[in-house]
C-alpha positions in Angstrom: -8.3 109.2 165.5 -10.2 107.1 162.9 -10.3 103.4 162.6 -11.5 100.8 160.6 -14.3 98.5 161.7 -11.9 95.7 163.0 -9.4 98.1 164.6 -6.4 97.2 162.7 -5.6 100.5 161.1 -5.3 104.0 162.9 -5.5 107.6 161.0 -4.5 110.6 162.8 -5.8 114.0 161.5 -6.8 117.5 162.5 -9.7 119.7 161.3 -11.9 122.7 162.5 -15.2 120.6 162.0 -15.3 117.3 163.4 -18.4 116.6 162.5 -18.0 117.5 159.0 -14.6 115.8 158.7 -15.9 112.5 160.2 -19.0 112.5 158.1 -16.4 113.0 155.0 -14.4 110.1 156.2 -17.4 107.9 156.7 -19.0 108.5 153.2 -15.7 108.3 151.6 -16.1 111.6 150.1 -12.4 112.5 149.9 -10.1 110.0 148.3 -6.8 109.0 150.4 -5.7 106.9 153.2 -9.1 106.6 155.1 -11.0 105.8 152.1 -8.5 103.3 150.8 -8.0 101.3 154.7 -11.9 102.1 155.7 -11.3 104.2 158.3 -14.9 105.1 159.0 -14.9 104.9 163.0 -14.0 107.6 165.4 -12.5 106.1 168.3 -10.7 109.2 169.9 -10.5 113.1 169.6 -9.4 115.9 171.3 -10.6 119.4 171.4 -8.7 122.7 171.4 -9.7 126.2 170.3 -5.7 126.7 169.4 -5.0 125.9 166.1 -1.3 125.8 167.0 -1.5 123.4 169.7 -3.8 121.1 167.6 -1.4 120.8 164.8 1.7 120.4 167.4 -0.5 117.7 169.1 -1.0 115.7 165.6 2.3 115.8 164.9 3.1 114.2 168.4 0.6 111.8 168.0 1.7 110.6 164.6 5.2 110.0 165.9 4.0 107.7 168.9 4.2 104.1 168.3 1.0 101.7 168.1 1.0 100.7 171.5 1.2 104.2 173.0 -1.7 105.2 170.9 -3.9 102.3 171.7 -3.2 103.1 175.7 -4.3 106.7 174.8 -7.5 105.4 173.0 -8.1 103.0 175.9 -8.4 105.9 178.6 -11.4 107.2 176.6 -12.9 104.6 174.6 -11.7 100.8 175.7 -14.5 99.1 173.6 -13.5 101.2 170.4 -17.1 102.4 170.1 -17.7 104.7 167.3 -17.6 108.5 169.1 -19.2 110.0 166.2 -22.7 108.7 167.4 -22.6 110.9 170.2 -21.4 114.1 168.7 
């Protein structure tokens, strides 16, 4: 999940290369939602080697309400630090 610097926007996506994809968001290389809403901070991620399970999980998370998403983020990153720094 990516967020903007003041944590008012959340973006959920799936990728086969997290480091590259976060870099693209930060540098606004790809036009779209994350560039428009300045989603430059990686606040939560999960890893799997299974493409199908990643896509199922992405769809599941996108259906959740904001409160449930924030609860999930709080379990890993309550301070909403940019996790990209530690990748």
